[in-house]
PDBQT receptor file of N, H, CA, C and O in Angstrom, charges set to zero:
ATOM      1  N   UNK A   1      -9.260   5.190 -17.712  1.00  0.00    +0.000 N 
ATOM      2  CA  UNK A   1      -8.090   4.540 -17.146  1.00  0.00    +0.000 C 
ATOM      3  C   UNK A   1      -8.377   3.036 -17.085  1.00  0.00    +0.000 C 
ATOM      4  O   UNK A   1      -9.428   2.613 -16.604  1.00  0.00    +0.000 OA
ATOM      5  N   UNK A   2      -7.449   2.255 -17.567  1.00  0.00    +0.000 N 
ATOM      6  H   UNK A   2      -6.595   2.599 -17.958  1.00  0.00    +0.000 HD
ATOM      7  CA  UNK A   2      -7.635   0.801 -17.588  1.00  0.00    +0.000 C 
ATOM      8  C   UNK A   2      -7.219   0.182 -16.252  1.00  0.00    +0.000 C 
ATOM      9  O   UNK A   2      -6.558   0.819 -15.432  1.00  0.00    +0.000 OA
ATOM     10  N   UNK A   3      -7.616  -1.050 -16.061  1.00  0.00    +0.000 N 
ATOM     11  H   UNK A   3      -8.152  -1.567 -16.728  1.00  0.00    +0.000 HD
ATOM     12  CA  UNK A   3      -7.266  -1.764 -14.837  1.00  0.00    +0.000 C 
ATOM     13  C   UNK A   3      -5.752  -1.872 -14.685  1.00  0.00    +0.000 C 
ATOM     14  O   UNK A   3      -5.227  -1.706 -13.584  1.00  0.00    +0.000 OA
ATOM     15  N   UNK A   4      -5.061  -2.143 -15.758  1.00  0.00    +0.000 N 
ATOM     16  H   UNK A   4      -5.487  -2.278 -16.653  1.00  0.00    +0.000 HD
ATOM     17  CA  UNK A   4      -3.597  -2.249 -15.703  1.00  0.00    +0.000 C 
ATOM     18  C   UNK A   4      -2.962  -0.925 -15.269  1.00  0.00    +0.000 C 
ATOM     19  O   UNK A   4      -1.993  -0.922 -14.510  1.00  0.00    +0.000 OA
ATOM     20  N   UNK A   5      -3.499   0.184 -15.742  1.00  0.00    +0.000 N 
ATOM     21  H   UNK A   5      -4.286   0.182 -16.359  1.00  0.00    +0.000 HD
ATOM     22  CA  UNK A   5      -2.986   1.499 -15.350  1.00  0.00    +0.000 C 
ATOM     23  C   UNK A   5      -3.233   1.766 -13.865  1.00  0.00    +0.000 C 
ATOM     24  O   UNK A   5      -2.391   2.353 -13.186  1.00  0.00    +0.000 OA
ATOM     25  N   UNK A   6      -4.384   1.335 -13.372  1.00  0.00    +0.000 N 
ATOM     26  H   UNK A   6      -5.068   0.858 -13.924  1.00  0.00    +0.000 HD
ATOM     27  CA  UNK A   6      -4.707   1.517 -11.956  1.00  0.00    +0.000 C 
ATOM     28  C   UNK A   6      -3.757   0.705 -11.086  1.00  0.00    +0.000 C 
ATOM     29  O   UNK A   6      -3.232   1.210 -10.094  1.00  0.00    +0.000 OA
ATOM     30  N   UNK A   7      -3.539  -0.543 -11.456  1.00  0.00    +0.000 N 
ATOM     31  H   UNK A   7      -3.966  -0.953 -12.262  1.00  0.00    +0.000 HD
ATOM     32  CA  UNK A   7      -2.629  -1.401 -10.694  1.00  0.00    +0.000 C 
ATOM     33  C   UNK A   7      -1.219  -0.836 -10.714  1.00  0.00    +0.000 C 
ATOM     34  O   UNK A   7      -0.537  -0.835  -9.689  1.00  0.00    +0.000 OA
ATOM     35  N   UNK A   8      -0.779  -0.360 -11.863  1.00  0.00    +0.000 N 
ATOM     36  H   UNK A   8      -1.333  -0.361 -12.695  1.00  0.00    +0.000 HD
ATOM     37  CA  UNK A   8       0.549   0.233 -11.972  1.00  0.00    +0.000 C 
ATOM     38  C   UNK A   8       0.669   1.455 -11.062  1.00  0.00    +0.000 C 
ATOM     39  O   UNK A   8       1.694   1.633 -10.403  1.00  0.00    +0.000 OA
ATOM     40  N   UNK A   9      -0.349   2.285 -11.018  1.00  0.00    +0.000 N 
ATOM     41  H   UNK A   9      -1.181   2.140 -11.553  1.00  0.00    +0.000 HD
ATOM     42  CA  UNK A   9      -0.334   3.493 -10.168  1.00  0.00    +0.000 C 
ATOM     43  C   UNK A   9      -0.302   3.116  -8.691  1.00  0.00    +0.000 C 
ATOM     44  O   UNK A   9       0.389   3.768  -7.908  1.00  0.00    +0.000 OA
ATOM     45  N   UNK A  10      -1.027   2.090  -8.300  1.00  0.00    +0.000 N 
ATOM     46  H   UNK A  10      -1.588   1.560  -8.936  1.00  0.00    +0.000 HD
ATOM     47  CA  UNK A  10      -0.998   1.640  -6.912  1.00  0.00    +0.000 C 
ATOM     48  C   UNK A  10       0.409   1.191  -6.509  1.00  0.00    +0.000 C 
ATOM     49  O   UNK A  10       0.870   1.492  -5.408  1.00  0.00    +0.000 OA
ATOM     50  N   UNK A  11       1.074   0.483  -7.390  1.00  0.00    +0.000 N 
ATOM     51  H   UNK A  11       0.700   0.239  -8.285  1.00  0.00    +0.000 HD
ATOM     52  CA  UNK A  11       2.443   0.061  -7.091  1.00  0.00    +0.000 C 
ATOM     53  C   UNK A  11       3.399   1.245  -7.035  1.00  0.00    +0.000 C 
ATOM     54  O   UNK A  11       4.391   1.195  -6.308  1.00  0.00    +0.000 OA
ATOM     55  N   UNK A  12       3.128   2.298  -7.775  1.00  0.00    +0.000 N 
ATOM     56  H   UNK A  12       2.322   2.340  -8.366  1.00  0.00    +0.000 HD
ATOM     57  CA  UNK A  12       3.946   3.513  -7.711  1.00  0.00    +0.000 C 
ATOM     58  C   UNK A  12       3.781   4.202  -6.356  1.00  0.00    +0.000 C 
ATOM     59  O   UNK A  12       4.713   4.843  -5.869  1.00  0.00    +0.000 OA
ATOM     60  N   UNK A  13       2.602   4.074  -5.748  1.00  0.00    +0.000 N 
ATOM     61  H   UNK A  13       1.845   3.554  -6.144  1.00  0.00    +0.000 HD
ATOM     62  CA  UNK A  13       2.329   4.692  -4.453  1.00  0.00    +0.000 C 
ATOM     63  C   UNK A  13       2.793   3.837  -3.274  1.00  0.00    +0.000 C 
ATOM     64  O   UNK A  13       2.714   4.272  -2.125  1.00  0.00    +0.000 OA
ATOM     65  N   UNK A  14       3.265   2.654  -3.543  1.00  0.00    +0.000 N 
ATOM     66  H   UNK A  14       3.329   2.301  -4.476  1.00  0.00    +0.000 HD
ATOM     67  CA  UNK A  14       3.666   1.699  -2.510  1.00  0.00    +0.000 C 
ATOM     68  C   UNK A  14       4.680   2.320  -1.544  1.00  0.00    +0.000 C 
ATOM     69  O   UNK A  14       5.625   2.993  -1.957  1.00  0.00    +0.000 OA
ATOM     70  N   UNK A  15       4.459   2.076  -0.240  1.00  0.00    +0.000 N 
ATOM     71  H   UNK A  15       3.691   1.530   0.096  1.00  0.00    +0.000 HD
ATOM     72  CA  UNK A  15       5.350   2.608   0.789  1.00  0.00    +0.000 C 
ATOM     73  C   UNK A  15       5.678   1.505   1.794  1.00  0.00    +0.000 C 
ATOM     74  O   UNK A  15       4.884   1.208   2.687  1.00  0.00    +0.000 OA
ATOM     75  N   UNK A  16       6.834   0.914   1.640  1.00  0.00    +0.000 N 
ATOM     76  H   UNK A  16       7.479   1.155   0.915  1.00  0.00    +0.000 HD
ATOM     77  CA  UNK A  16       7.259  -0.197   2.494  1.00  0.00    +0.000 C 
ATOM     78  C   UNK A  16       7.387   0.231   3.957  1.00  0.00    +0.000 C 
ATOM     79  O   UNK A  16       7.187  -0.583   4.859  1.00  0.00    +0.000 OA
ATOM     80  N   UNK A  17       7.716   1.493   4.196  1.00  0.00    +0.000 N 
ATOM     81  H   UNK A  17       7.879   2.154   3.463  1.00  0.00    +0.000 HD
ATOM     82  CA  UNK A  17       7.841   1.999   5.559  1.00  0.00    +0.000 C 
ATOM     83  C   UNK A  17       6.532   1.917   6.325  1.00  0.00    +0.000 C 
ATOM     84  O   UNK A  17       6.529   1.597   7.514  1.00  0.00    +0.000 OA
ATOM     85  N   UNK A  18       5.427   2.201   5.666  1.00  0.00    +0.000 N 
ATOM     86  H   UNK A  18       5.429   2.461   4.700  1.00  0.00    +0.000 HD
ATOM     87  CA  UNK A  18       4.110   2.120   6.309  1.00  0.00    +0.000 C 
ATOM     88  C   UNK A  18       3.748   0.672   6.611  1.00  0.00    +0.000 C 
ATOM     89  O   UNK A  18       3.140   0.385   7.642  1.00  0.00    +0.000 OA
ATOM     90  N   UNK A  19       4.115  -0.232   5.726  1.00  0.00    +0.000 N 
ATOM     91  H   UNK A  19       4.609   0.001   4.888  1.00  0.00    +0.000 HD
ATOM     92  CA  UNK A  19       3.850  -1.654   5.941  1.00  0.00    +0.000 C 
ATOM     93  C   UNK A  19       4.602  -2.125   7.179  1.00  0.00    +0.000 C 
ATOM     94  O   UNK A  19       4.035  -2.813   8.028  1.00  0.00    +0.000 OA
ATOM     95  N   UNK A  20       5.867  -1.760   7.282  1.00  0.00    +0.000 N 
ATOM     96  H   UNK A  20       6.328  -1.202   6.592  1.00  0.00    +0.000 HD
ATOM     97  CA  UNK A  20       6.673  -2.160   8.435  1.00  0.00    +0.000 C 
ATOM     98  C   UNK A  20       6.146  -1.534   9.718  1.00  0.00    +0.000 C 
ATOM     99  O   UNK A  20       6.155  -2.180  10.766  1.00  0.00    +0.000 OA
ATOM    100  N   UNK A  21       5.685  -0.283   9.655  1.00  0.00    +0.000 N 
ATOM    101  H   UNK A  21       5.677   0.242   8.804  1.00  0.00    +0.000 HD
ATOM    102  CA  UNK A  21       5.115   0.395  10.814  1.00  0.00    +0.000 C 
ATOM    103  C   UNK A  21       3.894  -0.357  11.338  1.00  0.00    +0.000 C 
ATOM    104  O   UNK A  21       3.773  -0.586  12.541  1.00  0.00    +0.000 OA
ATOM    105  N   UNK A  22       2.996  -0.738  10.441  1.00  0.00    +0.000 N 
ATOM    106  H   UNK A  22       3.095  -0.551   9.463  1.00  0.00    +0.000 HD
ATOM    107  CA  UNK A  22       1.789  -1.454  10.844  1.00  0.00    +0.000 C 
ATOM    108  C   UNK A  22       2.122  -2.832  11.416  1.00  0.00    +0.000 C 
ATOM    109  O   UNK A  22       1.483  -3.287  12.365  1.00  0.00    +0.000 OA
ATOM    110  N   UNK A  23       3.126  -3.496  10.832  1.00  0.00    +0.000 N 
ATOM    111  H   UNK A  23       3.645  -3.127  10.061  1.00  0.00    +0.000 HD
ATOM    112  CA  UNK A  23       3.545  -4.787  11.367  1.00  0.00    +0.000 C 
ATOM    113  C   UNK A  23       4.065  -4.639  12.792  1.00  0.00    +0.000 C 
ATOM    114  O   UNK A  23       3.714  -5.423  13.674  1.00  0.00    +0.000 OA
ATOM    115  N   UNK A  24       4.894  -3.640  13.008  1.00  0.00    +0.000 N 
ATOM    116  H   UNK A  24       5.179  -3.004  12.291  1.00  0.00    +0.000 HD
ATOM    117  CA  UNK A  24       5.528  -3.452  14.308  1.00  0.00    +0.000 C 
ATOM    118  C   UNK A  24       4.537  -2.956  15.362  1.00  0.00    +0.000 C 
ATOM    119  O   UNK A  24       4.508  -3.488  16.471  1.00  0.00    +0.000 OA
ATOM    120  N   UNK A  25       3.735  -1.962  15.042  1.00  0.00    +0.000 N 
ATOM    121  H   UNK A  25       3.758  -1.529  14.140  1.00  0.00    +0.000 HD
ATOM    122  CA  UNK A  25       2.852  -1.349  16.025  1.00  0.00    +0.000 C 
ATOM    123  C   UNK A  25       1.572  -2.150  16.270  1.00  0.00    +0.000 C 
ATOM    124  O   UNK A  25       1.133  -2.285  17.412  1.00  0.00    +0.000 OA
ATOM    125  N   UNK A  26       0.976  -2.676  15.206  1.00  0.00    +0.000 N 
ATOM    126  H   UNK A  26       1.332  -2.566  14.278  1.00  0.00    +0.000 HD
ATOM    127  CA  UNK A  26      -0.332  -3.319  15.330  1.00  0.00    +0.000 C 
ATOM    128  C   UNK A  26      -0.299  -4.836  15.131  1.00  0.00    +0.000 C 
ATOM    129  O   UNK A  26      -1.311  -5.504  15.344  1.00  0.00    +0.000 OA
ATOM    130  N   UNK A  27       0.831  -5.379  14.732  1.00  0.00    +0.000 N 
ATOM    131  H   UNK A  27       1.653  -4.836  14.558  1.00  0.00    +0.000 HD
ATOM    132  CA  UNK A  27       0.917  -6.816  14.496  1.00  0.00    +0.000 C 
ATOM    133  C   UNK A  27       0.218  -7.258  13.228  1.00  0.00    +0.000 C 
ATOM    134  O   UNK A  27      -0.104  -8.436  13.072  1.00  0.00    +0.000 OA
ATOM    135  N   UNK A  28      -0.022  -6.317  12.313  1.00  0.00    +0.000 N 
ATOM    136  H   UNK A  28       0.240  -5.360  12.440  1.00  0.00    +0.000 HD
ATOM    137  CA  UNK A  28      -0.681  -6.634  11.041  1.00  0.00    +0.000 C 
ATOM    138  C   UNK A  28       0.386  -7.124  10.064  1.00  0.00    +0.000 C 
ATOM    139  O   UNK A  28       1.257  -6.363   9.645  1.00  0.00    +0.000 OA
ATOM    140  N   UNK A  29       0.305  -8.390   9.712  1.00  0.00    +0.000 N 
ATOM    141  H   UNK A  29      -0.403  -9.009  10.052  1.00  0.00    +0.000 HD
ATOM    142  CA  UNK A  29       1.287  -8.972   8.803  1.00  0.00    +0.000 C 
ATOM    143  C   UNK A  29       0.574  -9.388   7.524  1.00  0.00    +0.000 C 
ATOM    144  O   UNK A  29      -0.412 -10.124   7.555  1.00  0.00    +0.000 OA
ATOM    145  N   UNK A  30       1.093  -8.903   6.399  1.00  0.00    +0.000 N 
ATOM    146  H   UNK A  30       1.894  -8.305   6.374  1.00  0.00    +0.000 HD
ATOM    147  CA  UNK A  30       0.491  -9.203   5.113  1.00  0.00    +0.000 C 
ATOM    148  C   UNK A  30       1.587  -9.373   4.071  1.00  0.00    +0.000 C 
ATOM    149  O   UNK A  30       2.563  -8.623   4.047  1.00  0.00    +0.000 OA
ATOM    150  N   UNK A  31       1.412 -10.355   3.225  1.00  0.00    +0.000 N 
ATOM    151  H   UNK A  31       0.619 -10.964   3.245  1.00  0.00    +0.000 HD
ATOM    152  CA  UNK A  31       2.401 -10.603   2.173  1.00  0.00    +0.000 C 
ATOM    153  C   UNK A  31       2.216  -9.700   0.960  1.00  0.00    +0.000 C 
ATOM    154  O   UNK A  31       3.129  -9.570   0.144  1.00  0.00    +0.000 OA
ATOM    155  N   UNK A  32       1.053  -9.079   0.832  1.00  0.00    +0.000 N 
ATOM    156  H   UNK A  32       0.312  -9.184   1.495  1.00  0.00    +0.000 HD
ATOM    157  CA  UNK A  32       0.781  -8.284  -0.363  1.00  0.00    +0.000 C 
ATOM    158  C   UNK A  32       0.341  -6.854  -0.045  1.00  0.00    +0.000 C 
ATOM    159  O   UNK A  32      -0.301  -6.206  -0.871  1.00  0.00    +0.000 OA
ATOM    160  N   UNK A  33       0.681  -6.359   1.141  1.00  0.00    +0.000 N 
ATOM    161  H   UNK A  33       1.203  -6.885   1.813  1.00  0.00    +0.000 HD
ATOM    162  CA  UNK A  33       0.303  -4.993   1.513  1.00  0.00    +0.000 C 
ATOM    163  C   UNK A  33       1.126  -3.988   0.716  1.00  0.00    +0.000 C 
ATOM    164  O   UNK A  33       2.298  -4.221   0.419  1.00  0.00    +0.000 OA
ATOM    165  N   UNK A  34       0.496  -2.870   0.376  1.00  0.00    +0.000 N 
ATOM    166  H   UNK A  34      -0.455  -2.681   0.617  1.00  0.00    +0.000 HD
ATOM    167  CA  UNK A  34       1.179  -1.825  -0.381  1.00  0.00    +0.000 C 
ATOM    168  C   UNK A  34       1.559  -0.635   0.495  1.00  0.00    +0.000 C 
ATOM    169  O   UNK A  34       2.374   0.195   0.090  1.00  0.00    +0.000 OA
ATOM    170  N   UNK A  35       0.984  -0.544   1.678  1.00  0.00    +0.000 N 
ATOM    171  H   UNK A  35       0.322  -1.218   2.007  1.00  0.00    +0.000 HD
ATOM    172  CA  UNK A  35       1.302   0.577   2.559  1.00  0.00    +0.000 C 
ATOM    173  C   UNK A  35       0.723   1.891   2.063  1.00  0.00    +0.000 C 
ATOM    174  O   UNK A  35       1.387   2.926   2.117  1.00  0.00    +0.000 OA
ATOM    175  N   UNK A  36      -0.499   1.854   1.587  1.00  0.00    +0.000 N 
ATOM    176  H   UNK A  36      -1.039   1.014   1.543  1.00  0.00    +0.000 HD
ATOM    177  CA  UNK A  36      -1.171   3.048   1.096  1.00  0.00    +0.000 C 
ATOM    178  C   UNK A  36      -2.380   3.304   1.995  1.00  0.00    +0.000 C 
ATOM    179  O   UNK A  36      -3.206   2.415   2.204  1.00  0.00    +0.000 OA
ATOM    180  N   UNK A  37      -2.477   4.514   2.520  1.00  0.00    +0.000 N 
ATOM    181  H   UNK A  37      -1.806   5.236   2.350  1.00  0.00    +0.000 HD
ATOM    182  CA  UNK A  37      -3.644   4.879   3.327  1.00  0.00    +0.000 C 
ATOM    183  C   UNK A  37      -4.778   5.312   2.413  1.00  0.00    +0.000 C 
ATOM    184  O   UNK A  37      -4.543   5.854   1.332  1.00  0.00    +0.000 OA
ATOM    185  N   UNK A  38      -6.003   5.072   2.849  1.00  0.00    +0.000 N 
ATOM    186  H   UNK A  38      -6.193   4.632   3.727  1.00  0.00    +0.000 HD
ATOM    187  CA  UNK A  38      -7.183   5.380   2.053  1.00  0.00    +0.000 C 
ATOM    188  C   UNK A  38      -7.203   6.857   1.627  1.00  0.00    +0.000 C 
ATOM    189  O   UNK A  38      -7.596   7.172   0.504  1.00  0.00    +0.000 OA
ATOM    190  N   UNK A  39      -6.786   7.747   2.511  1.00  0.00    +0.000 N 
ATOM    191  H   UNK A  39      -6.467   7.491   3.424  1.00  0.00    +0.000 HD
ATOM    192  CA  UNK A  39      -6.792   9.178   2.212  1.00  0.00    +0.000 C 
ATOM    193  C   UNK A  39      -5.845   9.566   1.088  1.00  0.00    +0.000 C 
ATOM    194  O   UNK A  39      -6.006  10.627   0.485  1.00  0.00    +0.000 OA
ATOM    195  N   UNK A  40      -4.873   8.735   0.801  1.00  0.00    +0.000 N 
ATOM    196  H   UNK A  40      -4.743   7.873   1.291  1.00  0.00    +0.000 HD
ATOM    197  CA  UNK A  40      -3.913   9.014  -0.273  1.00  0.00    +0.000 C 
ATOM    198  C   UNK A  40      -4.430   8.631  -1.660  1.00  0.00    +0.000 C 
ATOM    199  O   UNK A  40      -3.793   8.939  -2.666  1.00  0.00    +0.000 OA
ATOM    200  N   UNK A  41      -5.559   7.976  -1.714  1.00  0.00    +0.000 N 
ATOM    201  H   UNK A  41      -6.077   7.725  -0.896  1.00  0.00    +0.000 HD
ATOM    202  CA  UNK A  41      -6.110   7.514  -2.989  1.00  0.00    +0.000 C 
ATOM    203  C   UNK A  41      -7.095   8.523  -3.563  1.00  0.00    +0.000 C 
ATOM    204  O   UNK A  41      -8.291   8.249  -3.654  1.00  0.00    +0.000 OA
ATOM    205  N   UNK A  42      -6.596   9.677  -3.946  1.00  0.00    +0.000 N 
ATOM    206  H   UNK A  42      -5.624   9.900  -3.872  1.00  0.00    +0.000 HD
ATOM    207  CA  UNK A  42      -7.442  10.716  -4.504  1.00  0.00    +0.000 C 
ATOM    208  C   UNK A  42      -7.142  10.928  -5.966  1.00  0.00    +0.000 C 
ATOM    209  O   UNK A  42      -7.765  11.773  -6.608  1.00  0.00    +0.000 OA
TER     210      UNK A  42
């Protein structure tokens, strides 16, 4: 698997809802967060 394929797959897993949840609950603000939990990267 190439680097481009990996990056493309990460963007496919992107979850804006998780990003907003972390911003609201924990105050974590990031301009480039994908909202992917480590456990989902299998």
